[in-house]
N, C-alpha and C positions, 0 to 999 in steps of 0.2 A: 349264249349258251353254252356251257360247258362241254369239250369233245375229247375224245378218244383217239390219239392223234399216235402214230408210228411215224419215226421219220430212219429211214436206211439209210447210213452214209454218215461219218462223225468226221467229217473234213471241214474245212471252215467254214464252209457254206452250210450244211448239214449243222453242225453246231451249233452256228448262231440261231438257224431256225427252230432246233428244239428248246433252245435257250429262251427265246422271245416266245414262245408259245404257251412253254411252263408257265413265265411271267406273266403272261394274258390268262392264266386260270385254269390252263386245261390239263390235263394226263397225259403224259407224253411218256414215249416207252422209243429209247436210241439203242438202235441196233448196225454193231461194225463188228468187222472180224479181226479188227489191231486191238489185242488187249489194252494199249497204251492209250487209246484214243477213249476207251469207255472208263478207265479210270479216271482220266480228266473231266468226263461230264459227270460221275458220282457226287450226290449231293445240289447238282444243278438241275436235275429233272424228277420225274417221277420213278423211272426206272432206265437201267443200262446194262444192256446185255452183249455177250461180245458172241457172234453167233454168224453163220452162214446164211445168208438170206436168199442165197440162190437153190438153197435145199428145201421145196416145199414143205415136207415133214417138219421141218426145225420150224416154219413160219406157223404150223397149226399150232406145236407143241406150246408154242410162245401165244396162243392167242390171238395172234394178229388179225384173224377171219373175224371176231369181236370188233375191231376198232372201226370207227368214223371215218377218218381219213387216213391213207397210207401216203406219205411223201418220200419216193426214192431221189434222193440227192445227191448220187455218185457222180464223182467228174470225170472229165473228158479222159483218163486214162482207163475208164470201166465201162466203155459203150456197150458193149456186148453185155457184161452183169447187170446195167440199168434195164436192159431190155427184158433181160430174162426175166428178172425179179417184177417188174412191171406185169408180164404175161402172167405170173405167179398168183400175184395182187388181183388180178383180176378174175382168174379162176376161183380165189376165195370169196368172192362177190365183195369186196370191199367198195360203200357207197360211192366213196370219190377218193380220186388216184390222183396226185401230183407229179408231175416228173421233169427231174431238172434235163434239159438237152444240151450239149457242146455246139452242135451245129444244125443247120435248119434238115438238113437229109435225118439226122438221129432226132432230131423233135418231130419229123415227119412219120418215122418209123413206130415211135412214140403213141402217136395220135392214132395212128392204123393200128396199133395193137392194144388199144383201149384206155389209154389214160385219158382223164375227164380235163385236165390244165396242164400246157408243158409251158416252162418258163426257161428264159435265155438269161441267168444272170451276168454272164460275164458282157452279152453283147450289151443288155442293157446298163452294167454299169459303165462302158465304153462309150455310149451315146451320151450318159450322163454326163462324163467328163469331159467329153468333148466340147458339149456346151456350156460347161461353168469354167473348165481351166483358162480359157482364153478370153471371156469376159469377164472383170472382177464384180461387175454388178449383178452379175448372175449367181444367187446362193444357191438353188437348187432347182432341178429341172425334171419331168415326168413327162415320156412321153405319150400322146394317146392315140395317136396314130402318125403315119410316116410325113414329114414335114409340119408336124405341132401337137403343142404340149402343152402343159400346166408350170410357169415358172415361177420362183418364190425371187423378187431382184430388191436390189438398192436402187431407189429411185436415182437418178443422177442430180448433183447437186442442183444442177439450175431449174430441176422441176420442183423443188422444194418452195412453198409457202405458195406454191400457186394451187389452185383446185384440180380437180382430175380433169375437169371439161377441158381448161386454158391449156393443160398439158397435152391434149391430145389424146387423154386417156378415158374420156368419155364414154364410152361403146363401140359397137360394133361399125358405126357410122362415124365414127370420129376419125382424126387424124392417122392414127395407128391401126384402127381395127380390132383391136383386143378389147376384152373384157376383165375389166378388175373384179376375181370375186370378193376379195378381203383383202382387208390392210391392217397387218399387225403393229400394234403399236404398244410398246412394253410388253406385256405377258397377257395384253386383251384383244380381241381380233373384232374388226368393224365388217359383218358380212355384208354383202352387195352393199357396197356404198354408195351415195348420190353422186350424181357426177360433180356436184357442189361442195363436194370435200374437201377440204384444204390437204396437202402433201405435208407432213411436219418433218422434222428435223428426227431421224432414227426410225421411221417407218418402213416397214419392208412391204410391198405391194404383190397379192399372190395375183398371177395374171393367164389368162387362159388367149391362145391366138397361135398364130402361123410361128415357126422358127424366125423367120426373115423379118415379121412386123415387131417380134420383141429383142431381135439384136439391132435394129434401127433405132428402137428410143434412144440409147447412148448415143449413137453418132450422130441424132439428129438434136438433141438435148439444147446445146447452145445457140439454138435460133430463138428460143422463148425471149421474150423481152424480159428487161430485170423487174425484182419485186420494187416498188417501192416503200419503203420504211420509213413513217411518221418518227415524230419527235417521241412519242411513247416508245419505240420500239415493235411497234404491231403493222403489219404490209398494211397496203391501201393502195 
């Protein structure tokens, strides 16, 4: 459903969010007090306005009170302003307010004053980096709770041409205890694959499980027995 969204703060994070929301079909109003940042957004979203969002009368004049969602995207150098703006948005009865936090203390304060959702983009990016950068097999990672998440992985070469069950990926009771949610094969996805599904070259596995379980896949893969290939080139 199309929403009217106000994004305050056109730094890298705010500008990216605003563009993505606009491309998703929403009406987006971008607000920043720097003219250069507003000029950069012209033509990329619905409206872009240079204004002081810490002034309640300015927000009212811009009609922000009529918006469905407001996103406070200010960075760590503007913590006081982000708190003040969140208070003002709450007083305008915005139905849903999302605020960016730089620290846990900042986030706790935003929640107490009425933010409906608090996001920590720097911390989330750091966690993703830590899981991806030191393991070439992990393509992407999304944390679900401390110590667990969903990973998109390139299966180790030793797992290719084995079934999921043979590779220890047959479900929570299998060797690794993870759940394969889907297999990406080219441009198609095999959702909730059978444990008898073969792992093929080029596949990406979308796996849910504990971080240590997912990391263990690559270190243990060499224990798999080799696949016997027949004269036709097919495994048997």
